[in-house]
C-alpha positions as a LaTeX table, in Angstrom:
\begin{tabular}{lrrr}
\hline
Residue & $x$ (\AA) & $y$ (\AA) & $z$ (\AA) \\
\hline
Met1 & 0.00 & 0.00 & 0.00 \\
Phe2 & 1.36 & 3.42 & $-0.94$ \\
Pro3 & 1.58 & 6.15 & 1.72 \\
Cys4 & $-1.04$ & 8.26 & $-0.04$ \\
Gln5 & $-3.46$ & 5.36 & 0.17 \\
Leu6 & $-2.93$ & 5.15 & 3.93 \\
Trp7 & $-4.02$ & 8.77 & 4.34 \\
Ser8 & $-7.20$ & 8.20 & 2.38 \\
Asn9 & $-8.47$ & 5.97 & 5.20 \\
Val10 & $-7.78$ & 8.53 & 7.92 \\
Glu11 & $-10.50$ & 10.99 & 8.83 \\
Met12 & $-9.29$ & 14.53 & 9.31 \\
Gln13 & $-10.17$ & 16.10 & 12.65 \\
Ser14 & $-12.23$ & 19.26 & 12.59 \\
Thr15 & $-10.67$ & 22.39 & 14.06 \\
Ala16 & $-13.02$ & 22.04 & 17.04 \\
Asp17 & $-11.89$ & 18.46 & 17.69 \\
Ser18 & $-8.24$ & 19.48 & 17.33 \\
Tyr19 & $-8.84$ & 22.39 & 19.71 \\
Asp20 & $-10.37$ & 20.06 & 22.31 \\
Thr21 & $-7.45$ & 17.65 & 21.96 \\
Glu22 & $-4.83$ & 20.39 & 22.35 \\
Leu23 & $-6.64$ & 21.91 & 25.32 \\
Arg24 & $-6.68$ & 18.53 & 27.08 \\
Arg25 & $-3.00$ & 17.95 & 26.28 \\
Val26 & $-1.90$ & 21.32 & 27.64 \\
Val27 & $-4.05$ & 21.08 & 30.77 \\
Asp28 & $-2.97$ & 17.50 & 31.47 \\
Arg29 & 0.66 & 18.56 & 31.07 \\
Leu30 & 0.28 & 21.52 & 33.40 \\
Arg31 & $-1.53$ & 19.44 & 36.01 \\
Ser32 & 1.16 & 16.75 & 35.96 \\
Leu33 & 4.28 & 18.91 & 36.14 \\
Pro34 & 6.10 & 19.28 & 39.47 \\
Ile35 & 5.67 & 22.73 & 41.02 \\
Ala36 & 9.29 & 23.75 & 40.30 \\
Arg37 & 8.84 & 23.06 & 36.58 \\
Leu38 & 5.50 & 24.86 & 36.59 \\
Gln39 & 7.15 & 27.92 & 38.08 \\
Ser40 & 9.77 & 27.88 & 35.34 \\
Ala41 & 6.96 & 27.91 & 32.74 \\
Gln42 & 5.22 & 30.95 & 34.23 \\
Gly43 & 5.90 & 33.21 & 31.24 \\
Gln44 & 4.61 & 30.66 & 28.73 \\
Val45 & 1.45 & 30.00 & 30.76 \\
Glu46 & 0.74 & 33.70 & 31.24 \\
Gln47 & 1.19 & 34.31 & 27.51 \\
Leu48 & $-1.18$ & 31.46 & 26.63 \\
Ala49 & $-3.75$ & 32.67 & 29.16 \\
Ala50 & $-3.60$ & 36.19 & 27.73 \\
Gln51 & $-4.01$ & 34.87 & 24.17 \\
Leu52 & $-7.03$ & 32.73 & 25.08 \\
Leu53 & $-8.59$ & 35.62 & 26.98 \\
Glu54 & $-7.98$ & 37.99 & 24.08 \\
Cys55 & $-9.67$ & 35.55 & 21.67 \\
Ser56 & $-12.67$ & 35.23 & 24.00 \\
Arg57 & $-13.00$ & 38.97 & 24.44 \\
Ala58 & $-12.88$ & 39.43 & 20.66 \\
Met59 & $-15.94$ & 37.16 & 20.49 \\
Gly60 & $-17.82$ & 39.24 & 23.04 \\
Ser61 & $-16.87$ & 37.67 & 26.36 \\
Pro62 & $-17.55$ & 39.94 & 29.34 \\
Ala63 & $-14.40$ & 38.61 & 31.04 \\
Pro64 & $-11.98$ & 41.10 & 32.60 \\
Ala65 & $-9.27$ & 42.42 & 30.31 \\
Thr66 & $-6.46$ & 40.83 & 32.29 \\
Val67 & $-5.81$ & 37.39 & 33.68 \\
Pro68 & $-5.62$ & 37.24 & 37.48 \\
Glu69 & $-2.31$ & 36.33 & 39.05 \\
Leu70 & $-2.50$ & 32.78 & 40.36 \\
Gly71 & $-0.06$ & 30.39 & 41.91 \\
Ala72 & 1.67 & 27.88 & 39.67 \\
Trp73 & $-0.43$ & 25.06 & 41.15 \\
Ala74 & $-3.53$ & 26.62 & 39.49 \\
Tyr75 & $-2.14$ & 26.99 & 35.95 \\
Gly76 & $-3.88$ & 23.90 & 34.58 \\
Asp77 & $-7.26$ & 24.95 & 35.96 \\
Met78 & $-6.85$ & 28.52 & 34.70 \\
Ile79 & $-6.09$ & 27.33 & 31.15 \\
Met80 & $-9.00$ & 24.87 & 31.28 \\
Val81 & $-11.43$ & 27.65 & 32.28 \\
Leu82 & $-10.13$ & 30.10 & 29.66 \\
Gly83 & $-10.03$ & 27.41 & 26.98 \\
Thr84 & $-13.53$ & 26.19 & 27.76 \\
Asp85 & $-14.88$ & 29.74 & 27.69 \\
Leu86 & $-13.38$ & 30.26 & 24.25 \\
Arg87 & $-14.76$ & 26.93 & 23.00 \\
Glu88 & $-18.27$ & 27.86 & 24.16 \\
Leu89 & $-18.11$ & 31.32 & 22.58 \\
Ala90 & $-16.90$ & 30.11 & 19.19 \\
Glu91 & $-19.67$ & 30.09 & 16.62 \\
Asn92 & $-17.71$ & 27.99 & 14.13 \\
Asp93 & $-14.43$ & 26.16 & 13.62 \\
Asp94 & $-12.73$ & 29.20 & 12.09 \\
Ala95 & $-13.23$ & 31.14 & 15.32 \\
Leu96 & $-11.19$ & 28.50 & 17.19 \\
Ala97 & $-8.18$ & 28.63 & 14.86 \\
Pro98 & $-6.26$ & 31.34 & 16.82 \\
Gly99 & $-6.88$ & 29.52 & 20.09 \\
Leu100 & $-5.77$ & 26.24 & 18.55 \\
Ala101 & $-2.56$ & 27.86 & 17.30 \\
Ala102 & $-1.87$ & 29.32 & 20.76 \\
Leu103 & $-2.47$ & 25.99 & 22.50 \\
Thr104 & $-0.30$ & 24.06 & 20.03 \\
Ser105 & 2.54 & 26.55 & 20.37 \\
Ala106 & 2.32 & 26.51 & 24.16 \\
Arg107 & 2.31 & 22.70 & 24.30 \\
Arg108 & 5.46 & 22.56 & 22.21 \\
Gln109 & 7.22 & 25.08 & 24.48 \\
Leu110 & 6.23 & 23.61 & 27.85 \\
Pro111 & 8.91 & 21.78 & 29.81 \\
\hline
\end{tabular}
């Protein structure tokens, strides 16, 4: 079987499904990291949180303009809340694309 034939049997994930997968991956990673490693990722987590919040606010979220300062132990929960808010506000897959890009980039940069 040729490689191109293998791909014909694989269903492509929608942007929404990919978004959900990336959100779970990032949150699971943040929740499983030791506190010292979480603290070293503070800048990356804050950047991701700000990006998700900005996307939500662009879709009309009444959320505050800034992310509250939380301890490193709460990073996973904060990203889950912000990511879920964005997912619920998105009217279509295209609206999730910036959030998906932010989550994918953050996952690749996390320790």
